[in-house]
C-alpha positions as a printed NumPy array, in Angstrom:
array([[ 28.724,  10.549, -45.466],
       [ 28.15 ,  12.855, -42.496],
       [ 24.693,  14.325, -43.013],
       [ 24.544,  17.646, -41.123],
       [ 20.824,  18.214, -40.894],
       [ 20.428,  18.761, -37.133],
       [ 17.095,  20.245, -36.366],
       [ 18.432,  22.255, -33.459],
       [ 21.035,  22.25 , -30.676],
       [ 18.467,  21.254, -28.034],
       [ 17.645,  18.043, -29.825],
       [ 21.326,  16.984, -29.797],
       [ 21.65 ,  17.878, -26.14 ],
       [ 18.552,  15.765, -25.281],
       [ 19.97 ,  12.689, -27.059],
       [ 23.64 ,  13.131, -25.821],
       [ 23.185,  11.079, -22.595],
       [ 21.854,   8.178, -24.62 ],
       [ 25.03 ,   7.954, -26.722],
       [ 27.796,   5.485, -26.113],
       [ 31.378,   6.835, -25.821],
       [ 32.649,   7.855, -29.234],
       [ 29.207,   7.522, -30.875],
       [ 28.24 ,  10.432, -33.025],
       [ 24.866,  11.626, -34.211],
       [ 24.501,  11.701, -37.986],
       [ 21.034,  13.127, -37.937],
       [ 18.461,  14.345, -35.337],
       [ 14.901,  15.423, -35.7  ],
       [ 11.519,  15.862, -34.069],
       [  8.035,  15.03 , -35.344],
       [  5.774,  17.834, -36.48 ],
       [  3.905,  19.298, -33.43 ],
       [  0.376,  20.315, -32.879],
       [ -2.922,  18.618, -33.545],
       [ -2.778,  16.382, -36.676],
       [ -5.017,  14.158, -38.62 ],
       [ -3.582,  10.707, -39.702],
       [ -4.778,   8.393, -42.481],
       [ -6.266,   6.088, -39.805],
       [ -8.658,   8.912, -38.845],
       [-10.747,   7.938, -41.889],
       [-11.871,   4.951, -39.868],
       [-11.347,   6.29 , -36.267],
       [-13.446,   9.497, -36.571],
       [-16.685,   7.749, -37.602],
       [-16.105,   4.907, -35.243],
       [-15.402,   7.185, -32.249],
       [-18.55 ,   9.282, -33.035],
       [-20.66 ,   6.176, -33.1  ],
       [-19.156,   4.764, -29.885],
       [-19.225,   8.075, -28.006],
       [-22.679,   9.018, -29.309],
       [-24.159,   5.736, -28.234],
       [-22.426,   5.867, -24.875],
       [-23.626,   9.433, -24.217],
       [-27.178,   8.523, -25.382],
       [-27.162,   5.441, -23.009],
       [-25.871,   7.449, -20.085],
       [-28.365,  10.353, -20.59 ],
       [-31.238,   7.876, -21.052],
       [-30.246,   6.046, -17.812],
       [-29.891,   9.279, -15.853],
       [-33.168,  10.866, -17.064],
       [-35.15 ,   7.663, -16.889],
       [-34.499,   6.916, -13.258],
       [-32.761,   3.556, -13.875],
       [-30.963,   1.824, -11.074],
       [-27.718,   3.404,  -9.855],
       [-25.757,   0.403, -11.235],
       [-26.69 ,   1.345, -14.867],
       [-25.575,   4.892, -14.361],
       [-22.183,   3.588, -13.091],
       [-21.948,   1.087, -15.876],
       [-22.097,   3.714, -18.619],
       [-19.426,   6.089, -17.259],
       [-16.371,   4.163, -18.478],
       [-17.969,   3.884, -21.964],
       [-18.575,   7.651, -22.049],
       [-14.999,   8.334, -20.913],
       [-13.619,   6.018, -23.6  ],
       [-15.836,   7.652, -26.171],
       [-14.751,  11.148, -25.234],
       [-11.127,  10.081, -25.367],
       [-11.542,   8.545, -28.825],
       [-13.505,  11.552, -30.115],
       [-11.25 ,  14.352, -28.878],
       [ -8.78 ,  13.369, -26.172],
       [ -6.58 ,  11.12 , -28.356],
       [ -5.687,  14.136, -30.523],
       [ -4.289,  16.005, -27.498],
       [ -2.457,  13.03 , -26.079],
       [ -0.896,  12.39 , -29.499],
       [  0.129,  16.062, -29.865],
       [  1.65 ,  16.045, -26.357],
       [  3.565,  12.831, -26.978],
       [  4.977,  14.108, -30.282],
       [  6.096,  17.293, -28.504],
       [  8.157,  15.133, -26.111],
       [  9.633,  12.892, -28.866],
       [ 13.216,  13.194, -30.209],
       [ 14.855,  11.101, -32.969],
       [ 18.501,  10.426, -33.596],
       [ 20.463,   8.311, -36.074],
       [ 24.087,   7.181, -35.551],
       [ 26.281,   4.906, -37.646],
       [ 24.852,   1.904, -35.765],
       [ 21.392,   2.647, -34.511],
       [ 18.249,   4.682, -34.383],
       [ 17.292,   6.296, -31.139],
       [ 13.721,   7.208, -30.343],
       [ 13.221,   9.085, -27.101],
       [  9.626,   9.812, -26.036],
       [  7.128,   9.403, -23.225],
       [  4.142,  11.09 , -21.653],
       [  4.767,  10.56 , -17.936],
       [  8.407,   9.558, -18.048],
       [ 11.173,   9.39 , -20.668],
       [ 11.599,   6.091, -22.563],
       [ 14.459,   5.454, -25.025],
       [ 14.1  ,   2.9  , -27.766],
       [ 17.26 ,   1.843, -29.587],
       [ 17.081,   0.017, -32.949],
       [ 20.135,  -1.6  , -34.561],
       [ 20.11 ,  -0.365, -38.124],
       [ 21.591,  -3.678, -39.45 ],
       [ 18.867,  -5.843, -37.961],
       [ 15.938,  -3.809, -39.346],
       [ 14.013,  -6.116, -41.667],
       [ 11.683,  -3.543, -43.221],
       [ 11.907,   0.143, -43.835],
       [  8.766,   1.718, -45.282],
       [  8.517,   5.347, -46.233],
       [  5.328,   7.427, -46.627],
       [  6.202,  10.725, -48.213],
       [  3.892,  13.728, -48.608],
       [  4.062,  16.339, -51.356],
       [  5.843,  18.771, -49.002],
       [  8.734,  16.312, -48.511],
       [  7.731,  15.409, -44.898],
       [  6.587,  11.965, -43.931],
       [  7.029,   8.848, -41.856],
       [  9.492,   5.943, -41.926],
       [  8.182,   2.728, -40.373],
       [ 11.086,   0.655, -38.876],
       [ 10.088,  -2.952, -39.088],
       [  7.27 ,  -5.167, -40.279],
       [  3.863,  -3.483, -40.109],
       [  0.828,  -5.151, -38.682],
       [ -1.937,  -4.558, -41.332],
       [ -4.331,  -3.627, -38.52 ],
       [ -1.98 ,  -0.94 , -37.219],
       [ -2.5  ,   1.162, -40.352],
       [ -6.203,   1.402, -39.652],
       [ -5.418,   2.472, -36.034],
       [ -2.48 ,   4.695, -36.969],
       [ -1.686,   7.023, -34.062],
       [ -3.786,   5.254, -31.485],
       [ -2.751,   2.359, -29.348],
       [ -5.223,  -0.467, -29.548],
       [ -5.103,  -3.677, -27.58 ],
       [ -3.602,  -6.53 , -29.497],
       [ -2.259,  -4.289, -32.282],
       [  1.509,  -3.82 , -32.131],
       [  2.766,  -1.021, -34.454],
       [  6.355,  -0.884, -35.748],
       [  8.463,   1.917, -34.339],
       [  8.356,   5.067, -36.528],
       [ 10.181,   8.184, -37.312],
       [  6.871,  10.07 , -37.752],
       [  6.027,  13.344, -39.329],
       [  9.587,  14.369, -40.046],
       [ 10.705,  16.96 , -42.616],
       [ 13.027,  15.798, -45.39 ],
       [ 11.938,  12.179, -44.961],
       [ 13.498,  11.074, -48.251],
       [ 16.979,  12.168, -47.148],
       [ 16.571,  10.307, -43.792],
       [ 15.362,   7.188, -45.588],
       [ 18.276,   7.39 , -48.034],
       [ 20.672,   7.826, -44.989],
       [ 19.279,   4.698, -43.308],
       [ 19.627,   2.57 , -46.616],
       [ 23.228,   3.863, -47.002],
       [ 24.029,   2.814, -43.418],
       [ 22.512,  -0.58 , -44.022],
       [ 24.484,  -1.172, -47.14 ],
       [ 27.719,   0.025, -45.596],
       [ 28.074,  -2.988, -43.299]])
C-alpha cells in the first residue's frame, strides 16, 4: 500500500522535521503555483469591483471636492481593502501556495504553509469526519478535510471574518489517487 508518488526530493526534505520517529511519508505534494481563479471568484470579482470602485470614487470625490481632512482619511482603508480584493488577494494566494507543502503518513495529514512564518497543521486521518473531492478534467483538484461551511465555498481562497474553511489539499495533481489513499487509510484502522 506504499504509494510512491513523491512530487520531488525537496518536498520530502521540507516535511522531514515534522515527522515522528519511525513515521514514513506515503505521499507528498504541493499545490499548483501561479495566479489562479477559483470558483468563488464568480462572486468575489464583481463584489470587489463594486467595493473598490465605490471606495475609489468616494476618495477621489473627497480629494477633488475640498472636503474636510477627516473624510479623506476615512476613505483610505476602504480604498486599500478594495485594491486588495481586486488584485492583491491573487498575489497573496499565489505566494502562500508557493510556500505550502502537503504530506500523508499512515496516521496523519501534514499541511505546512505560511506567509510570514511556517505553520504546520497535523490532521489525524482516523478522526476526519468529511472528505470532499473536487476533481477537474485534467485529474487535478482539491480535497476538503472536514465539514465545509457553506459560506466558505463562496469565499473560496479568501479569508473572511466569521467564515471558517475546512483544511484542504488544494490544487493537487492526481487528486483521485490521493483521495483513494486517504479512504484506504481510514478503512485500514
